[in-house]
N, C-alpha and C positions, 0 to 999 in steps of 0.2 A: 435651460431655456425651453419654452414651449410656444406653440402656435396659438394665436387668438384670432377669432373671426371678428370682423368689423362690420357693423350694420348701422344704417341710418334710418331714422323714422321720417317718412314722407307721406303726403296724401296718397291713400291707396294701400298703405302698409309699410312695414319695415323692408329694407332692401340690403342684401349682402353686397359689400363693395370690395372686399379683399381680406387679406390676413397680414398680421404683423407678428414678430417674434419678441417675446419678453419673458422675464421671470415672474413678474407680479402684475396684477390687474392695473394698478396705478401706472406702471411703466408702459403697459400695453395701450392705455388711453393716450399717454403722451406720444408714443410711437405712431398711433393712428392719426393723431392731429398733425404730427410732423410729416407723415407720408401722404395723407389724403386731404388735409385741411387746406382750404383756400380762403382768400380775403375778398371782400367786395371790390377792392381795387384791382386784384388780379382778374376777376370776372369782367369788370368794366373795360379793362385793357385788352380783353380777348386772349388772355394767357392761359385759360383753362380749356383744354381741348375736349375733355369728357366730363361734364358736370354730373353725369350719372354715377361716376366712380370717384366722387369727391365729397368731402364733408364741407357743406356750404355754411356760411356764417350763422344762419338761423336754424340749422339742422340739430336735432337731438341725435346722439349716436351712442352705441353701446359696444362693448367688447365681451366675448365669451370664449371659453376654451374651445379649441378646435377638436 
C-alpha cells in the first residue's frame, strides 16, 4: 500500500487537500472521493465544516504518488 496526494483544481490553481492510502491509482481515486467528497445536499445542510479540504461536486481532482 502506498500514499497518494489528493489535489483539487479550483480558480487560482490546484490545491493539495490531503492524502489517502491505496495500492493502485483507481483505488486511490475512490478513496479520495470516499474521504473528501461531499454532495450539494451536504453543503446546503451546512454539514461541511471545511470546504477548502473537500472535493466539491463540480471540482476536478487528481491523485499522485506521495
